[in-house]
Every structure is written in C-alpha cells, then in structure tokens.
PDB file of the backbone (N, CA, C, O) and the ligand in Angstrom, with CONECT records:
HET     ZN  A 101       1
ATOM      1  N   MET A   1     -10.194 -14.033   4.087  1.00  0.00           N
ATOM      2  CA  MET A   1      -9.733 -12.783   3.916  1.00  0.00           C
ATOM      3  C   MET A   1      -8.450 -12.451   4.495  1.00  0.00           C
ATOM      4  O   MET A   1      -8.123 -13.003   5.545  1.00  0.00           O
ATOM      5  N   LEU A   2      -7.561 -11.482   3.849  1.00  0.00           N
ATOM      6  CA  LEU A   2      -6.290 -11.288   4.319  1.00  0.00           C
ATOM      7  C   LEU A   2      -6.506 -10.285   5.740  1.00  0.00           C
ATOM      8  O   LEU A   2      -7.460  -9.531   5.927  1.00  0.00           O
ATOM      9  N   SER A   3      -5.466 -10.486   6.565  1.00  0.00           N
ATOM     10  CA  SER A   3      -5.451  -9.754   7.778  1.00  0.00           C
ATOM     11  C   SER A   3      -4.813  -8.378   7.269  1.00  0.00           C
ATOM     12  O   SER A   3      -4.251  -8.255   6.180  1.00  0.00           O
ATOM     13  N   CYS A   4      -4.994  -7.295   8.274  1.00  0.00           N
ATOM     14  CA  CYS A   4      -4.539  -5.930   7.868  1.00  0.00           C
ATOM     15  C   CYS A   4      -2.909  -6.087   7.796  1.00  0.00           C
ATOM     16  O   CYS A   4      -2.279  -5.281   7.112  1.00  0.00           O
ATOM     17  N   LYS A   5      -2.275  -7.062   8.459  1.00  0.00           N
ATOM     18  CA  LYS A   5      -0.897  -7.165   8.497  1.00  0.00           C
ATOM     19  C   LYS A   5      -0.477  -7.759   7.090  1.00  0.00           C
ATOM     20  O   LYS A   5       0.498  -7.329   6.474  1.00  0.00           O
ATOM     21  N   GLN A   6      -1.188  -8.656   6.689  1.00  0.00           N
ATOM     22  CA  GLN A   6      -0.774  -9.387   5.409  1.00  0.00           C
ATOM     23  C   GLN A   6      -1.031  -8.391   4.293  1.00  0.00           C
ATOM     24  O   GLN A   6      -0.273  -8.300   3.328  1.00  0.00           O
ATOM     25  N   MET A   7      -2.267  -7.545   4.469  1.00  0.00           N
ATOM     26  CA  MET A   7      -2.482  -6.507   3.476  1.00  0.00           C
ATOM     27  C   MET A   7      -1.259  -5.535   3.262  1.00  0.00           C
ATOM     28  O   MET A   7      -0.753  -5.288   2.168  1.00  0.00           O
ATOM     29  N   LEU A   8      -0.897  -5.067   4.375  1.00  0.00           N
ATOM     30  CA  LEU A   8       0.188  -4.108   4.454  1.00  0.00           C
ATOM     31  C   LEU A   8       1.472  -4.678   3.873  1.00  0.00           C
ATOM     32  O   LEU A   8       2.205  -3.986   3.166  1.00  0.00           O
ATOM     33  N   ASP A   9       1.742  -5.956   4.177  1.00  0.00           N
ATOM     34  CA  ASP A   9       2.818  -6.546   3.500  1.00  0.00           C
ATOM     35  C   ASP A   9       2.929  -6.714   1.977  1.00  0.00           C
ATOM     36  O   ASP A   9       3.968  -6.696   1.317  1.00  0.00           O
ATOM     37  N   LEU A  10       1.659  -6.883   1.535  1.00  0.00           N
ATOM     38  CA  LEU A  10       1.447  -7.037   0.006  1.00  0.00           C
ATOM     39  C   LEU A  10       1.312  -5.668  -0.714  1.00  0.00           C
ATOM     40  O   LEU A  10       1.540  -5.503  -1.913  1.00  0.00           O
ATOM     41  N   LEU A  11       0.909  -4.696   0.163  1.00  0.00           N
ATOM     42  CA  LEU A  11       0.635  -3.312  -0.434  1.00  0.00           C
ATOM     43  C   LEU A  11       1.854  -2.819  -1.347  1.00  0.00           C
ATOM     44  O   LEU A  11       1.730  -2.435  -2.510  1.00  0.00           O
ATOM     45  N   GLY A  12       3.095  -2.895  -0.604  1.00  0.00           N
ATOM     46  CA  GLY A  12       4.332  -2.548  -1.337  1.00  0.00           C
ATOM     47  C   GLY A  12       4.409  -3.034  -2.588  1.00  0.00           C
ATOM     48  O   GLY A  12       4.637  -2.292  -3.542  1.00  0.00           O
ATOM     49  N   GLU A  13       4.218  -4.390  -2.715  1.00  0.00           N
ATOM     50  CA  GLU A  13       4.360  -5.063  -4.158  1.00  0.00           C
ATOM     51  C   GLU A  13       3.189  -4.490  -4.893  1.00  0.00           C
ATOM     52  O   GLU A  13       3.440  -4.114  -6.038  1.00  0.00           O
ATOM     53  N   HIS A  14       2.074  -4.361  -4.506  1.00  0.00           N
ATOM     54  CA  HIS A  14       0.897  -3.943  -5.140  1.00  0.00           C
ATOM     55  C   HIS A  14       1.303  -2.561  -5.680  1.00  0.00           C
ATOM     56  O   HIS A  14       1.092  -2.434  -6.886  1.00  0.00           O
ATOM     57  N   LEU A  15       1.849  -1.476  -5.044  1.00  0.00           N
ATOM     58  CA  LEU A  15       2.095  -0.266  -5.489  1.00  0.00           C
ATOM     59  C   LEU A  15       3.154  -0.231  -6.516  1.00  0.00           C
ATOM     60  O   LEU A  15       3.256   0.697  -7.318  1.00  0.00           O
ATOM     61  N   ASP A  16       4.055  -1.401  -6.478  1.00  0.00           N
ATOM     62  CA  ASP A  16       5.138  -1.387  -7.607  1.00  0.00           C
ATOM     63  C   ASP A  16       4.521  -2.284  -8.765  1.00  0.00           C
ATOM     64  O   ASP A  16       5.231  -2.648  -9.702  1.00  0.00           O
ATOM     65  N   ASP A  17       3.323  -2.594  -8.684  1.00  0.00           N
ATOM     66  CA  ASP A  17       2.709  -3.305  -9.700  1.00  0.00           C
ATOM     67  C   ASP A  17       3.328  -4.600 -10.033  1.00  0.00           C
ATOM     68  O   ASP A  17       3.570  -4.980 -11.178  1.00  0.00           O
ATOM     69  N   GLU A  18       3.582  -5.291  -8.875  1.00  0.00           N
ATOM     70  CA  GLU A  18       4.294  -6.709  -9.024  1.00  0.00           C
ATOM     71  C   GLU A  18       3.376  -7.722  -8.540  1.00  0.00           C
ATOM     72  O   GLU A  18       3.801  -8.863  -8.359  1.00  0.00           O
ATOM     73  N   THR A  19       2.042  -7.402  -8.289  1.00  0.00           N
ATOM     74  CA  THR A  19       1.296  -8.465  -7.657  1.00  0.00           C
ATOM     75  C   THR A  19       0.611  -9.237  -8.739  1.00  0.00           C
ATOM     76  O   THR A  19       0.203  -8.644  -9.737  1.00  0.00           O
ATOM     77  N   ALA A  20       0.459 -10.568  -8.591  1.00  0.00           N
ATOM     78  CA  ALA A  20      -0.045 -11.470  -9.477  1.00  0.00           C
ATOM     79  C   ALA A  20      -1.687 -11.151  -9.254  1.00  0.00           C
ATOM     80  O   ALA A  20      -2.163 -10.633  -8.243  1.00  0.00           O
ATOM     81  N   GLY A  21      -2.389 -11.562 -10.375  1.00  0.00           N
ATOM     82  CA  GLY A  21      -3.894 -11.309 -10.401  1.00  0.00           C
ATOM     83  C   GLY A  21      -4.631 -11.793  -9.216  1.00  0.00           C
ATOM     84  O   GLY A  21      -5.548 -11.095  -8.785  1.00  0.00           O
ATOM     85  N   ASP A  22      -4.333 -12.913  -8.640  1.00  0.00           N
ATOM     86  CA  ASP A  22      -5.239 -13.479  -7.668  1.00  0.00           C
ATOM     87  C   ASP A  22      -4.898 -12.709  -6.331  1.00  0.00           C
ATOM     88  O   ASP A  22      -5.805 -12.479  -5.531  1.00  0.00           O
ATOM     89  N   VAL A  23      -3.745 -12.352  -6.109  1.00  0.00           N
ATOM     90  CA  VAL A  23      -3.303 -11.548  -5.028  1.00  0.00           C
ATOM     91  C   VAL A  23      -3.836 -10.126  -5.114  1.00  0.00           C
ATOM     92  O   VAL A  23      -4.249  -9.615  -4.073  1.00  0.00           O
ATOM     93  N   ARG A  24      -3.864  -9.522  -6.111  1.00  0.00           N
ATOM     94  CA  ARG A  24      -4.527  -8.218  -6.299  1.00  0.00           C
ATOM     95  C   ARG A  24      -6.012  -8.350  -6.073  1.00  0.00           C
ATOM     96  O   ARG A  24      -6.639  -7.429  -5.550  1.00  0.00           O
ATOM     97  N   GLN A  25      -6.597  -9.484  -6.457  1.00  0.00           N
ATOM     98  CA  GLN A  25      -8.045  -9.574  -6.168  1.00  0.00           C
ATOM     99  C   GLN A  25      -8.298  -9.566  -4.566  1.00  0.00           C
ATOM    100  O   GLN A  25      -9.208  -8.931  -4.034  1.00  0.00           O
ATOM    101  N   ARG A  26      -7.447 -10.289  -3.945  1.00  0.00           N
ATOM    102  CA  ARG A  26      -7.619 -10.374  -2.464  1.00  0.00           C
ATOM    103  C   ARG A  26      -7.316  -8.992  -1.839  1.00  0.00           C
ATOM    104  O   ARG A  26      -8.017  -8.621  -0.898  1.00  0.00           O
ATOM    105  N   ILE A  27      -6.304  -8.194  -2.306  1.00  0.00           N
ATOM    106  CA  ILE A  27      -6.112  -6.778  -2.002  1.00  0.00           C
ATOM    107  C   ILE A  27      -7.400  -6.036  -2.170  1.00  0.00           C
ATOM    108  O   ILE A  27      -7.910  -5.469  -1.204  1.00  0.00           O
ATOM    109  N   VAL A  28      -7.920  -6.019  -3.302  1.00  0.00           N
ATOM    110  CA  VAL A  28      -9.191  -5.165  -3.741  1.00  0.00           C
ATOM    111  C   VAL A  28     -10.327  -5.636  -2.814  1.00  0.00           C
ATOM    112  O   VAL A  28     -11.143  -4.795  -2.437  1.00  0.00           O
ATOM    113  N   GLU A  29     -10.440  -6.930  -2.416  1.00  0.00           N
ATOM    114  CA  GLU A  29     -11.540  -7.423  -1.620  1.00  0.00           C
ATOM    115  C   GLU A  29     -11.278  -6.940  -0.173  1.00  0.00           C
ATOM    116  O   GLU A  29     -12.234  -6.624   0.535  1.00  0.00           O
ATOM    117  N   HIS A  30      -9.998  -6.875   0.287  1.00  0.00           N
ATOM    118  CA  HIS A  30      -9.733  -6.497   1.667  1.00  0.00           C
ATOM    119  C   HIS A  30     -10.009  -4.852   1.825  1.00  0.00           C
ATOM    120  O   HIS A  30     -10.529  -4.350   2.821  1.00  0.00           O
ATOM    121  N   LEU A  31      -9.630  -4.233   0.835  1.00  0.00           N
ATOM    122  CA  LEU A  31      -9.857  -2.812   0.740  1.00  0.00           C
ATOM    123  C   LEU A  31     -11.425  -2.483   0.749  1.00  0.00           C
ATOM    124  O   LEU A  31     -11.911  -1.548   1.387  1.00  0.00           O
ATOM    125  N   GLY A  32     -12.116  -3.339  -0.010  1.00  0.00           N
ATOM    126  CA  GLY A  32     -13.531  -3.158   0.076  1.00  0.00           C
ATOM    127  C   GLY A  32     -14.266  -3.273   1.457  1.00  0.00           C
ATOM    128  O   GLY A  32     -15.409  -2.840   1.604  1.00  0.00           O
ATOM    129  N   ARG A  33     -13.657  -3.792   2.318  1.00  0.00           N
ATOM    130  CA  ARG A  33     -14.072  -4.242   3.585  1.00  0.00           C
ATOM    131  C   ARG A  33     -13.346  -3.447   4.861  1.00  0.00           C
ATOM    132  O   ARG A  33     -13.827  -3.491   5.993  1.00  0.00           O
ATOM    133  N   CYS A  34     -12.273  -2.802   4.575  1.00  0.00           N
ATOM    134  CA  CYS A  34     -11.486  -2.393   5.842  1.00  0.00           C
ATOM    135  C   CYS A  34     -11.184  -0.936   5.539  1.00  0.00           C
ATOM    136  O   CYS A  34     -10.525  -0.661   4.537  1.00  0.00           O
ATOM    137  N   ARG A  35     -11.623  -0.009   6.337  1.00  0.00           N
ATOM    138  CA  ARG A  35     -11.548   1.449   6.185  1.00  0.00           C
ATOM    139  C   ARG A  35     -10.105   1.722   6.441  1.00  0.00           C
ATOM    140  O   ARG A  35      -9.472   2.505   5.734  1.00  0.00           O
ATOM    141  N   THR A  36      -9.555   1.050   7.500  1.00  0.00           N
ATOM    142  CA  THR A  36      -8.209   1.420   7.861  1.00  0.00           C
ATOM    143  C   THR A  36      -7.159   1.287   6.734  1.00  0.00           C
ATOM    144  O   THR A  36      -6.291   2.142   6.556  1.00  0.00           O
ATOM    145  N   CYS A  37      -7.278   0.208   6.006  1.00  0.00           N
ATOM    146  CA  CYS A  37      -6.380  -0.196   4.933  1.00  0.00           C
ATOM    147  C   CYS A  37      -6.698   0.700   3.732  1.00  0.00           C
ATOM    148  O   CYS A  37      -5.805   1.029   2.951  1.00  0.00           O
ATOM    149  N   THR A  38      -8.007   1.106   3.579  1.00  0.00           N
ATOM    150  CA  THR A  38      -8.358   1.847   2.383  1.00  0.00           C
ATOM    151  C   THR A  38      -7.686   3.345   2.624  1.00  0.00           C
ATOM    152  O   THR A  38      -7.201   3.990   1.695  1.00  0.00           O
ATOM    153  N   ALA A  39      -7.718   3.778   3.897  1.00  0.00           N
ATOM    154  CA  ALA A  39      -7.193   5.143   4.201  1.00  0.00           C
ATOM    155  C   ALA A  39      -5.725   5.060   3.927  1.00  0.00           C
ATOM    156  O   ALA A  39      -5.150   6.031   3.436  1.00  0.00           O
ATOM    157  N   LEU A  40      -4.998   3.807   4.256  1.00  0.00           N
ATOM    158  CA  LEU A  40      -3.479   3.844   4.164  1.00  0.00           C
ATOM    159  C   LEU A  40      -3.363   3.636   2.669  1.00  0.00           C
ATOM    160  O   LEU A  40      -2.440   4.225   2.105  1.00  0.00           O
ATOM    161  N   TYR A  41      -4.158   2.893   1.968  1.00  0.00           N
ATOM    162  CA  TYR A  41      -3.910   2.785   0.482  1.00  0.00           C
ATOM    163  C   TYR A  41      -3.927   4.182  -0.138  1.00  0.00           C
ATOM    164  O   TYR A  41      -3.020   4.613  -0.851  1.00  0.00           O
ATOM    165  N   ASP A  42      -5.115   4.901   0.216  1.00  0.00           N
ATOM    166  CA  ASP A  42      -5.230   6.256  -0.417  1.00  0.00           C
ATOM    167  C   ASP A  42      -4.098   7.119  -0.242  1.00  0.00           C
ATOM    168  O   ASP A  42      -3.658   7.828  -1.147  1.00  0.00           O
ATOM    169  N   SER A  43      -3.561   7.057   1.074  1.00  0.00           N
ATOM    170  CA  SER A  43      -2.476   7.973   1.308  1.00  0.00           C
ATOM    171  C   SER A  43      -1.094   7.522   0.617  1.00  0.00           C
ATOM    172  O   SER A  43      -0.256   8.348   0.254  1.00  0.00           O
ATOM    173  N   ALA A  44      -0.957   6.296   0.488  1.00  0.00           N
ATOM    174  CA  ALA A  44       0.240   5.745  -0.105  1.00  0.00           C
ATOM    175  C   ALA A  44       0.180   5.969  -1.783  1.00  0.00           C
ATOM    176  O   ALA A  44       1.189   6.264  -2.423  1.00  0.00           O
ATOM    177  N   THR A  45      -1.033   5.801  -2.342  1.00  0.00           N
ATOM    178  CA  THR A  45      -1.122   5.974  -3.614  1.00  0.00           C
ATOM    179  C   THR A  45      -1.035   7.480  -4.136  1.00  0.00           C
ATOM    180  O   THR A  45      -0.589   7.802  -5.237  1.00  0.00           O
ATOM    181  N   LYS A  46      -1.512   8.311  -3.206  1.00  0.00           N
ATOM    182  CA  LYS A  46      -1.462   9.753  -3.546  1.00  0.00           C
ATOM    183  C   LYS A  46      -0.109  10.222  -3.374  1.00  0.00           C
ATOM    184  O   LYS A  46       0.308  11.082  -4.150  1.00  0.00           O
ATOM    185  N   THR A  47       0.751   9.695  -2.308  1.00  0.00           N
ATOM    186  CA  THR A  47       2.080  10.097  -2.015  1.00  0.00           C
ATOM    187  C   THR A  47       3.053   9.646  -3.298  1.00  0.00           C
ATOM    188  O   THR A  47       3.962  10.347  -3.741  1.00  0.00           O
ATOM    189  N   LEU A  48       2.716   8.486  -3.740  1.00  0.00           N
ATOM    190  CA  LEU A  48       3.303   7.915  -4.789  1.00  0.00           C
ATOM    191  C   LEU A  48       3.229   8.780  -6.138  1.00  0.00           C
ATOM    192  O   LEU A  48       4.185   9.149  -6.820  1.00  0.00           O
ATOM    193  N   ARG A  49       1.848   9.019  -6.364  1.00  0.00           N
ATOM    194  CA  ARG A  49       1.593   9.767  -7.478  1.00  0.00           C
ATOM    195  C   ARG A  49       2.332  11.179  -7.560  1.00  0.00           C
ATOM    196  O   ARG A  49       2.821  11.575  -8.618  1.00  0.00           O
ATOM    197  N   VAL A  50       2.382  11.925  -6.354  1.00  0.00           N
ATOM    198  CA  VAL A  50       3.066  13.151  -6.240  1.00  0.00           C
ATOM    199  C   VAL A  50       4.498  12.995  -6.601  1.00  0.00           C
ATOM    200  O   VAL A  50       5.059  13.769  -7.377  1.00  0.00           O
ATOM    201  N   VAL A  51       5.170  11.838  -5.949  1.00  0.00           N
ATOM    202  CA  VAL A  51       6.593  11.575  -6.124  1.00  0.00           C
ATOM    203  C   VAL A  51       6.823  11.252  -7.736  1.00  0.00           C
ATOM    204  O   VAL A  51       7.772  11.716  -8.366  1.00  0.00           O
ATOM    205  N   THR A  52       5.925  10.483  -8.241  1.00  0.00           N
ATOM    206  CA  THR A  52       6.049  10.153  -9.629  1.00  0.00           C
ATOM    207  C   THR A  52       6.013  11.348 -10.599  1.00  0.00           C
ATOM    208  O   THR A  52       6.814  11.531 -11.516  1.00  0.00           O
ATOM    209  N   GLU A  53       4.954  12.149 -10.263  1.00  0.00           N
ATOM    210  CA  GLU A  53       4.692  13.458 -11.270  1.00  0.00           C
ATOM    211  C   GLU A  53       5.815  14.458 -11.229  1.00  0.00           C
ATOM    212  O   GLU A  53       6.110  15.202 -12.164  1.00  0.00           O
ATOM    213  N   SER A  54       6.440  14.406 -10.007  1.00  0.00           N
ATOM    214  CA  SER A  54       7.550  15.540  -9.702  1.00  0.00           C
ATOM    215  C   SER A  54       8.823  14.982 -10.095  1.00  0.00           C
ATOM    216  O   SER A  54       9.811  15.680  -9.868  1.00  0.00           O
ATOM    217  N   SER A  55       8.989  13.834 -10.652  1.00  0.00           N
ATOM    218  CA  SER A  55      10.263  13.107 -11.045  1.00  0.00           C
ATOM    219  C   SER A  55      10.144  12.677 -12.406  1.00  0.00           C
ATOM    220  O   SER A  55       9.186  12.036 -12.839  1.00  0.00           O
ATOM    221  N   SER A  56      11.213  13.071 -13.117  1.00  0.00           N
ATOM    222  CA  SER A  56      11.400  12.689 -14.664  1.00  0.00           C
ATOM    223  C   SER A  56      12.090  11.367 -14.790  1.00  0.00           C
ATOM    224  O   SER A  56      12.095  10.782 -15.873  1.00  0.00           O
ATOM    225  N   PHE A  57      12.644  10.898 -13.783  1.00  0.00           N
ATOM    226  CA  PHE A  57      13.365   9.635 -13.720  1.00  0.00           C
ATOM    227  C   PHE A  57      12.423   8.513 -13.196  1.00  0.00           C
ATOM    228  O   PHE A  57      11.331   8.810 -12.711  1.00  0.00           O
ATOM    229  N   GLU A  58      12.843   7.225 -13.294  1.00  0.00           N
ATOM    230  CA  GLU A  58      12.052   6.153 -12.866  1.00  0.00           C
ATOM    231  C   GLU A  58      12.267   5.940 -11.250  1.00  0.00           C
ATOM    232  O   GLU A  58      13.316   6.201 -10.661  1.00  0.00           O
ATOM    233  N   LEU A  59      11.287   5.509 -10.755  1.00  0.00           N
ATOM    234  CA  LEU A  59      11.453   5.264  -9.201  1.00  0.00           C
ATOM    235  C   LEU A  59      12.323   4.328  -8.832  1.00  0.00           C
ATOM    236  O   LEU A  59      12.348   3.209  -9.343  1.00  0.00           O
ATOM    237  N   PRO A  60      13.145   4.740  -7.864  1.00  0.00           N
ATOM    238  CA  PRO A  60      14.176   3.795  -7.399  1.00  0.00           C
ATOM    239  C   PRO A  60      13.497   2.563  -6.739  1.00  0.00           C
ATOM    240  O   PRO A  60      12.467   2.745  -6.089  1.00  0.00           O
ATOM    241  N   SER A  61      14.026   1.309  -6.875  1.00  0.00           N
ATOM    242  CA  SER A  61      13.495   0.240  -6.285  1.00  0.00           C
ATOM    243  C   SER A  61      13.336   0.378  -4.774  1.00  0.00           C
ATOM    244  O   SER A  61      14.233   0.868  -4.087  1.00  0.00           O
ATOM    245  N   GLY A  62      12.170  -0.065  -4.259  1.00  0.00           N
ATOM    246  CA  GLY A  62      12.112   0.068  -2.669  1.00  0.00           C
ATOM    247  C   GLY A  62      11.353   1.443  -2.269  1.00  0.00           C
ATOM    248  O   GLY A  62      10.862   1.598  -1.151  1.00  0.00           O
ATOM    249  N   LEU A  63      11.308   2.336  -3.195  1.00  0.00           N
ATOM    250  CA  LEU A  63      10.649   3.593  -2.739  1.00  0.00           C
ATOM    251  C   LEU A  63       9.266   3.421  -2.159  1.00  0.00           C
ATOM    252  O   LEU A  63       8.957   4.006  -1.121  1.00  0.00           O
ATOM    253  N   SER A  64       8.418   2.625  -2.809  1.00  0.00           N
ATOM    254  CA  SER A  64       7.107   2.528  -2.295  1.00  0.00           C
ATOM    255  C   SER A  64       7.137   1.949  -0.894  1.00  0.00           C
ATOM    256  O   SER A  64       6.299   2.292  -0.060  1.00  0.00           O
ATOM    257  N   ASP A  65       8.216   0.961  -0.594  1.00  0.00           N
ATOM    258  CA  ASP A  65       8.340   0.478   0.752  1.00  0.00           C
ATOM    259  C   ASP A  65       8.597   1.566   1.797  1.00  0.00           C
ATOM    260  O   ASP A  65       8.112   1.513   2.927  1.00  0.00           O
ATOM    261  N   ARG A  66       9.421   2.602   1.342  1.00  0.00           N
ATOM    262  CA  ARG A  66       9.649   3.744   2.197  1.00  0.00           C
ATOM    263  C   ARG A  66       8.391   4.588   2.492  1.00  0.00           C
ATOM    264  O   ARG A  66       8.112   5.037   3.604  1.00  0.00           O
ATOM    265  N   ILE A  67       7.593   4.767   1.256  1.00  0.00           N
ATOM    266  CA  ILE A  67       6.524   5.753   1.350  1.00  0.00           C
ATOM    267  C   ILE A  67       5.437   4.860   2.255  1.00  0.00           C
ATOM    268  O   ILE A  67       4.634   5.451   2.978  1.00  0.00           O
ATOM    269  N   LEU A  68       5.456   3.577   2.181  1.00  0.00           N
ATOM    270  CA  LEU A  68       4.452   2.919   3.137  1.00  0.00           C
ATOM    271  C   LEU A  68       4.874   2.914   4.565  1.00  0.00           C
ATOM    272  O   LEU A  68       4.057   3.011   5.480  1.00  0.00           O
ATOM    273  N   ASP A  69       6.215   2.794   4.754  1.00  0.00           N
ATOM    274  CA  ASP A  69       6.701   2.913   6.071  1.00  0.00           C
ATOM    275  C   ASP A  69       6.318   4.312   6.726  1.00  0.00           C
ATOM    276  O   ASP A  69       6.016   4.401   7.916  1.00  0.00           O
ATOM    277  N   ALA A  70       6.355   5.397   5.857  1.00  0.00           N
ATOM    278  CA  ALA A  70       6.061   6.745   6.315  1.00  0.00           C
ATOM    279  C   ALA A  70       4.737   6.944   6.624  1.00  0.00           C
ATOM    280  O   ALA A  70       4.374   7.563   7.624  1.00  0.00           O
ATOM    281  N   VAL A  71       3.875   6.369   5.684  1.00  0.00           N
ATOM    282  CA  VAL A  71       2.315   6.395   5.855  1.00  0.00           C
ATOM    283  C   VAL A  71       2.015   5.683   7.071  1.00  0.00           C
ATOM    284  O   VAL A  71       1.265   6.208   7.894  1.00  0.00           O
ATOM    285  N   ARG A  72       2.578   4.406   7.302  1.00  0.00           N
ATOM    286  CA  ARG A  72       2.162   3.726   8.492  1.00  0.00           C
ATOM    287  C   ARG A  72       2.485   4.393   9.656  1.00  0.00           C
ATOM    288  O   ARG A  72       1.668   4.406  10.577  1.00  0.00           O
ATOM    289  N   ALA A  73       3.739   5.048   9.774  1.00  0.00           N
ATOM    290  CA  ALA A  73       4.194   5.697  10.884  1.00  0.00           C
ATOM    291  C   ALA A  73       3.215   6.803  11.226  1.00  0.00           C
ATOM    292  O   ALA A  73       2.787   6.947  12.372  1.00  0.00           O
ATOM    293  N   GLY A  74       2.831   7.669  10.093  1.00  0.00           N
ATOM    294  CA  GLY A  74       1.945   8.795  10.415  1.00  0.00           C
ATOM    295  C   GLY A  74       0.552   8.416  10.709  1.00  0.00           C
ATOM    296  O   GLY A  74      -0.260   9.266  11.075  1.00  0.00           O
ATOM    297  N   HIS A  75       0.251   7.205  10.569  1.00  0.00           N
ATOM    298  CA  HIS A  75      -1.131   6.710  10.622  1.00  0.00           C
ATOM    299  C   HIS A  75      -1.461   5.945  11.936  1.00  0.00           C
ATOM    300  O   HIS A  75      -2.580   5.550  12.262  1.00  0.00           O
ATOM    301  N   GLY A  76      -0.257   5.794  12.666  1.00  0.00           N
ATOM    302  CA  GLY A  76      -0.319   4.915  13.826  1.00  0.00           C
ATOM    303  C   GLY A  76      -0.381   3.505  13.418  1.00  0.00           C
ATOM    304  O   GLY A  76      -0.331   3.207  12.224  1.00  0.00           O
ATOM    305  N   SER A  77      -0.493   2.575  14.391  1.00  0.00           N
ATOM    306  CA  SER A  77      -0.452   1.266  14.050  1.00  0.00           C
ATOM    307  C   SER A  77      -1.880   0.741  13.681  1.00  0.00           C
ATOM    308  O   SER A  77      -2.855   0.930  14.409  1.00  0.00           O
ATOM    309  N   ALA A  78      -1.926   0.064  12.488  1.00  0.00           N
ATOM    310  CA  ALA A  78      -3.225  -0.515  12.014  1.00  0.00           C
ATOM    311  C   ALA A  78      -3.671  -1.708  13.027  1.00  0.00           C
ATOM    312  O   ALA A  78      -2.811  -2.399  13.571  1.00  0.00           O
ATOM    313  N   PRO A  79      -4.843  -1.883  13.217  1.00  0.00           N
ATOM    314  CA  PRO A  79      -5.448  -2.966  14.165  1.00  0.00           C
ATOM    315  C   PRO A  79      -5.012  -4.201  13.465  1.00  0.00           C
ATOM    316  O   PRO A  79      -5.098  -4.348  12.245  1.00  0.00           O
ATOM    317  N   ASP A  80      -4.561  -5.041  14.254  1.00  0.00           N
ATOM    318  CA  ASP A  80      -3.998  -6.512  13.935  1.00  0.00           C
ATOM    319  C   ASP A  80      -5.043  -7.395  14.203  1.00  0.00           C
ATOM    320  O   ASP A  80      -5.435  -7.613  15.349  1.00  0.00           O
ATOM    321  N   ARG A  81      -5.579  -7.984  13.072  1.00  0.00           N
ATOM    322  CA  ARG A  81      -6.816  -8.930  13.334  1.00  0.00           C
ATOM    323  C   ARG A  81      -6.461 -10.382  13.049  1.00  0.00           C
ATOM    324  O   ARG A  81      -7.308 -11.187  12.661  1.00  0.00           O
ATOM    325  N   ASP A  82      -5.128 -10.708  13.261  1.00  0.00           N
ATOM    326  CA  ASP A  82      -4.671 -11.913  13.161  1.00  0.00           C
ATOM    327  C   ASP A  82      -5.443 -12.863  14.235  1.00  0.00           C
ATOM    328  O   ASP A  82      -5.163 -14.059  14.313  1.00  0.00           O
TER     329      ASP A  82
HETATM  330 ZN    ZN A 101      -7.263  -3.811   6.803  1.00  0.00          ZN2+
END
C-alpha cells in the first residue's frame, strides 16, 4: 500500500488526469483505507471543480499542485507512515 506521502505526491498527477491505470488503482485503494487522504482528496477535487467551473479557459499547468499545497497547508501535516 502507498504511504500517505507517496499518495500526496501522486495526487497532483491524478488530479491532472495523468496517472497510469495501475497507479490510479493504488490511489483508489489507498483512499479506501485512509481517511486523512480521503479528506485531502475531497478538498482538492472540490476546489479544483470550483476553479474549473468558474473559468472559461484551460487550467494552467501546475495549478492542481498549487491547490494541493493550499489544501495540505490548511489541513496540517498528514501522518507519515513510512
Ligand atoms: Zn493516506
């Protein structure tokens, strides 16, 4: 299983829809078992949706990373299970 740190590293790619199928599967598996990352994921996807719906242009690259940084900062540090 992915650690929370690995999970957060992959989440940016996942939000940009750049993850390969096997990685996506591992993310979904982690989300199924980790409430911390589920909360982070929910916050990130909601934020991203708001940004997307309020914009008529394409998302600048790296935006999801910045959103994730903001979500992480607002959420405190995720427990590191390495
Ligand atoms: Zn986690």
